[in-house]
N, C-alpha and C positions, 0 to 999 in steps of 0.2 A: 580284628574287628568282629564283634559278635554277629551271629546270624540273625536275620529278622525273626521275631517271634520267640526267641530263646529267653528273653528277660521278662517274659510275662508269666504270671502264675498259671498253673494248669487249671482247667475248668473243674476237674474232679476234686482236687485237694485244696485249691486256693493258696498254695504255697509255691514260691518261686523255686526253680531248680537250684541246686547247690551252687553258690558263688555268684548267682545272678541278682541284680538289684531289682526291687519291685518297681512297677510302672508308676511314674509320677503323674500328679494331676488329680482332678476331682471328677467324680462320676456325675452324670446328668441329674440323677436323683438328689445328690448332695446339693447341687446348685439350686434346684427347685425348692428344696426345703429351706435353704438359706434365704431365697427370695420371699418365700411365704413369711418367715419370721421377720424379715426386714419390713415387709409390707404391713404387717400387723403393728409393728413399732411405729411406723410412719403414720398410720391411721390414728393411733393413740396420740401422737404429737399434734396432728391436725385437730382432733377433737378437743384437746386441751387448749389449743390456740383459739378455737371458736368460742369455747366457754369463757376463756379469759376476756375476749372481746366483748361478749355479752355482759359479763360482770362489770367491766369498765364502763359500758354504756349505762347500766343500771346505777352505778355509783355517780356518774355524771348527772343523771336525772335527779337523784336524791340530793346531790349537792346543790343543784339549781333550786329545788324545792326549799331547802333550808335557807338559801340566800334570799329567795323571794319573800319568804315568811319573815326573815330578820329585817329585810328592807321595809316591809309594811309595819313591823313593830317599831322600828325607828321613826317612821313617819307619824305613827300615832303618838309616840312620846314627844315629838317635837312640835306638834300642833295642839298645845294645851288650850289656847283660846277656843278652838272648836269644841273640845271636850267640856269646857266650862259652859259654853252656850248650848250645846246639845250632846249629852253623853253618848248618844247613839249615832253620832255623825259618821263614824267609820263602820257601823254595822251593815253587813251585806250578806245575802244568802247565796248559796250555790245557784248558778244560772242567771242571777241578776248581773247587770253590767255596771251599775253605778251611774253617775250623772256626768256627762261631758259639759262642764260649765265654761269651757274655753278659758280656764285659769292658767294658761301657760304663756310664757314669754314668746314673742315672735320676732323673727329677724327679717327685715326687708332686703331687697336686692342690693342696697347700698351698705348693708351690714349694720344698720341701726336697730337696736333692740327696743321693742315696745313691751313694756312690762304690763301684761294683762293681769298679773296676780294682784296688783294694787286695786283693780276694779272688783275683786271678789272678796267676800267676807270669809272668815276662817272656816265656817261650816261648808261653804261652797268649795273652798280649797280642799277640805277633807273629802268631800264627795268626789271631786275631780281626781284626787290622789287615788281613791279606790277605783275609779274608772280606768286610770292609766295602769294601775297594778293589775287589774283584770285583763287588760290588753296584753301586758307583758307576760302574764301566765299562759296565754293562748298563742303567743308568738312562736311560729314553727322553728325559728332559728335560735332564739335566745330563751324561750320558755320551755313548756312541757307539752308532750303529745296529749291533745285534748285536755289541756290544763284548765283548771277552774279553782276558785277559792271562795272561802266564806270567812266572815269575821263576826264573832258573837261576843256579847258582853254580859257578864253576870251583874246583878244589881247590888253587890256587896261593896263595902269599902274596906280596904283599898280596892279600886276598880281592877278587875281582871278581864283581859281579852283573850279569846282563843282564836288563833289564826289557823285555819284549816286549808290545806291544798290537796287537791285530788288530780290524778293524771292516769293515763293508761301506759302500762309497761308490759310489753310482750303479751298483749291481749288481756291483762288483768288490771283491775283498778287498784291503784296504790294511794295511800293517804299519809300525809304528814301533818301533825298538829303541833303548834307552838303556843304556849301560854305565856303571856306577859302581864305583869302586875304594875299598876301605876298608883302612885300616891294621889291623894285628892288634888284636883287642879290647884295650882299655886304652891303645892308642897314640893319636896325634893324629888 
């Protein structure tokens, strides 16, 4: 059995005596360096995870903006009688709310549907569609943070509408514009 202290390198030369095995294990300095390298790597992974989460939130908000704009474009295309009666029926500015004309169906406690839409003319239905669209833009769960929208119409034929949506994303105002073109009312 070797004597204690015989298998360690000498302090002066750093070499083990002849026939002795070097001491096994890591020094405290090596362990600390390994922990620093590991910590830096983990901080990098955490930073990438946070940035990935932010980017996915941004993408979600942009997708909502595109869907809300497309929904309004479809609403404009489907209410041709309103466009024939008043080409500006859907036009609204940022900050305006539209008109709540109560043009929505209601359901009573017994489950009976009362069709209020029959009591509204096409222009009133268009104004009410803009009102509900503006509400959905500002809805905190399904809309956009501080969401608002505008619809503009140029005076040319075929009629072109620009649907603009603005919202706040990480403290900055974002904007999405969609342009849709319609043939003259009664056309394809």
